[in-house]
C-alpha positions as CSV (number, residue, x, y, z in Angstrom):
1,X,0.0,0.0,0.0
2,X,1.1,3.6,-0.5
3,X,1.1,5.9,2.6
4,X,2.1,9.5,2.8
5,X,5.5,8.4,4.0
6,X,6.4,5.7,1.5
7,X,5.1,4.0,-1.7
8,X,5.3,0.4,-0.6
9,X,4.3,0.1,3.0
10,X,3.0,-3.0,4.8
11,X,2.6,-3.7,8.5
12,X,2.8,-7.1,10.0
13,X,1.9,-8.2,13.4
14,X,2.9,-11.3,15.3
15,X,0.8,-13.6,17.4
16,X,2.6,-15.8,19.9
17,X,0.8,-19.0,20.9
18,X,2.1,-20.8,23.9
19,X,0.8,-24.3,24.7
20,X,0.8,-25.9,28.1
21,X,0.6,-29.5,29.2
22,X,-1.9,-30.7,31.8
23,X,0.6,-29.8,34.6
24,X,0.8,-26.2,33.5
25,X,4.3,-26.6,32.0
26,X,5.0,-25.0,28.7
27,X,5.0,-27.7,26.0
28,X,5.4,-25.6,22.9
29,X,5.1,-22.3,21.2
30,X,4.6,-20.8,17.8
31,X,4.7,-17.4,16.2
32,X,2.1,-16.5,13.5
33,X,2.7,-13.4,11.4
34,X,-0.3,-11.6,10.0
35,X,-1.1,-8.5,8.1
36,X,-2.6,-5.7,10.2
37,X,-5.1,-3.0,9.3
38,X,-8.3,-3.6,7.5
39,X,-8.1,0.2,7.3
40,X,-5.7,-0.2,4.4
41,X,-8.7,-1.7,2.5
42,X,-11.7,0.2,3.8
43,X,-10.4,3.7,4.7
44,X,-7.2,5.6,4.5
45,X,-5.9,9.1,4.8
46,X,-5.9,11.4,1.9
47,X,-3.3,10.6,-0.7
48,X,-2.8,7.1,0.6
49,X,-3.5,4.1,-1.6
50,X,-4.9,0.6,-0.7
51,X,-3.0,-2.6,-1.4
52,X,-1.4,-2.5,-4.8
53,X,-2.9,-5.8,-5.9
54,X,-6.4,-4.1,-6.2
55,X,-5.0,-1.6,-8.8
56,X,-2.9,-4.2,-10.5
57,X,-5.8,-6.5,-11.2
58,X,-7.8,-3.6,-12.6
59,X,-5.2,-3.0,-15.3
60,X,-3.4,-6.3,-15.5
61,X,-6.1,-8.9,-15.8
62,X,-7.2,-9.8,-19.3
63,X,-10.3,-8.1,-20.6
64,X,-12.0,-11.5,-20.4
65,X,-11.2,-12.0,-16.7
66,X,-12.2,-8.4,-15.9
67,X,-15.5,-9.0,-17.6
68,X,-15.9,-12.3,-15.7
69,X,-15.2,-10.6,-12.4
70,X,-17.3,-7.5,-13.3
71,X,-14.3,-5.2,-12.9
72,X,-13.9,-1.7,-14.4
73,X,-11.7,1.1,-13.2
74,X,-10.4,2.2,-9.8
75,X,-12.7,5.2,-9.6
76,X,-15.7,2.9,-9.7
77,X,-14.9,1.4,-6.3
78,X,-15.6,3.1,-3.0
79,X,-12.7,1.4,-1.2
80,X,-10.2,2.7,-3.8
81,X,-11.4,6.2,-4.7
82,X,-12.1,7.6,-1.2
83,X,-8.6,8.7,-0.6
84,X,-8.1,10.4,-3.9
85,X,-5.0,8.3,-4.8
86,X,-5.4,5.6,-7.4
87,X,-1.9,5.7,-8.8
88,X,1.7,5.9,-7.6
89,X,4.2,8.0,-9.4
90,X,6.9,5.8,-11.1
91,X,4.8,2.6,-10.5
92,X,3.4,0.8,-13.5
93,X,0.5,-1.3,-12.1
94,X,0.2,-3.4,-15.3
95,X,3.9,-4.3,-15.2
96,X,3.7,-4.9,-11.4
97,X,0.8,-7.2,-12.0
98,X,3.0,-9.3,-14.4
99,X,5.7,-9.5,-11.7
100,X,3.1,-10.4,-9.1
101,X,1.8,-13.3,-11.2
102,X,5.3,-14.4,-12.0
103,X,6.2,-14.4,-8.3
104,X,3.1,-16.3,-7.4
105,X,4.1,-18.9,-10.1
106,X,7.6,-19.2,-8.6
107,X,6.1,-19.7,-5.2
108,X,4.0,-22.6,-6.6
109,X,0.6,-21.1,-6.9
110,X,-1.0,-22.6,-10.0
111,X,-3.4,-20.8,-12.3
112,X,-6.5,-22.0,-10.4
113,X,-5.1,-20.7,-7.1
114,X,-4.1,-17.4,-8.6
115,X,-7.5,-17.0,-10.1
116,X,-9.0,-17.6,-6.6
117,X,-6.8,-14.8,-5.2
118,X,-7.9,-12.4,-7.9
119,X,-11.5,-13.4,-7.5
120,X,-11.4,-12.7,-3.8
121,X,-9.8,-9.3,-4.5
122,X,-12.5,-8.5,-7.0
123,X,-15.2,-9.5,-4.5
124,X,-13.7,-7.2,-1.9
125,X,-13.9,-4.3,-4.3
126,X,-17.5,-5.0,-5.1
127,X,-18.4,-5.5,-1.5
128,X,-17.2,-2.0,-0.7
129,X,-19.9,-0.7,-3.1
130,X,-22.7,-2.4,-1.2
131,X,-24.8,0.3,0.4
132,X,-27.2,0.1,3.3
133,X,-30.3,2.1,4.1
134,X,-33.1,2.0,6.7
135,X,-33.5,3.1,10.3
136,X,-33.2,0.4,12.9
137,X,-33.1,-2.5,10.5
138,X,-30.6,-2.3,7.7
139,X,-31.6,-3.1,4.1
140,X,-29.2,-3.5,1.2
141,X,-29.9,-0.6,-1.1
142,X,-28.2,-2.2,-4.1
143,X,-28.8,-6.0,-3.5
144,X,-27.9,-6.7,-7.2
145,X,-24.2,-5.9,-6.4
146,X,-24.2,-8.4,-3.6
147,X,-26.2,-11.1,-5.3
148,X,-25.0,-10.7,-8.9
149,X,-21.3,-9.8,-8.3
150,X,-20.0,-10.6,-4.8
151,X,-21.8,-13.9,-4.1
152,X,-20.8,-15.5,-7.4
153,X,-17.1,-14.4,-7.0
154,X,-17.1,-15.9,-3.5
155,X,-19.1,-18.9,-4.7
156,X,-21.7,-18.5,-2.0
157,X,-25.5,-18.1,-2.1
158,X,-26.4,-14.4,-2.6
159,X,-29.5,-14.4,-0.3
160,X,-27.5,-16.1,2.5
161,X,-24.7,-13.5,2.1
162,X,-27.3,-10.7,2.1
163,X,-28.9,-12.0,5.3
164,X,-25.5,-12.5,7.0
165,X,-24.7,-8.8,6.4
166,X,-27.9,-7.3,7.8
167,X,-29.1,-10.0,10.2
168,X,-26.1,-12.1,11.3
169,X,-26.6,-15.1,13.5
170,X,-24.4,-15.5,16.6
171,X,-24.1,-18.2,19.1
172,X,-25.3,-17.3,22.5
173,X,-24.7,-20.2,24.8
174,X,-26.2,-23.2,22.9
175,X,-28.6,-21.1,20.8
176,X,-28.2,-19.2,17.6
177,X,-29.5,-15.7,17.9
178,X,-30.3,-13.5,14.9
179,X,-29.1,-9.9,15.3
180,X,-30.8,-6.9,13.7
181,X,-28.2,-4.5,12.5
182,X,-28.8,-0.8,11.6
183,X,-27.2,0.6,8.4
184,X,-24.1,1.8,10.3
185,X,-23.5,-1.5,12.0
186,X,-24.1,-3.4,8.8
187,X,-21.6,-1.2,7.0
188,X,-19.1,-1.8,9.8
189,X,-19.8,-5.6,9.6
190,X,-19.2,-5.5,5.9
191,X,-15.9,-3.7,6.3
């Protein structure tokens, strides 16, 4: 991602898991690294850019794949245009996309796995365009985006996805309880 301080910034966190035996003695440990900040996707400061892969797929995927994924240009996606930065000086997203796919191949990702990665990235872009309306109970204002674009990309049922965003079910004890989210909470849940 591009920040105001550098053009290729990423932040990683570490989770340290310590396991104990039945006597309370440490029996093992592991460290898991993970990428921080959903904010790099859903909101950034002015003149900062989301993860480069989003912009790369918009210019690097074949026209056929872009059509299959329903992709257009960066300015058509809320998650990308809100910070007024869709390009980085001296960075060619199309060329970078070629290097990304080459690197994925070197790492052993086959075409099907790469397709899955790009499909999920496309779904995230479309998900950001889902709008909510209503007062106490959210409704999806543009359900077609969710049902016709996001759900097929994620290979899930559109109506189930829609219900999960506005009326998620959570486990309370042994029971499943359906929550009723207002538009703000549904938007936060989507993000």
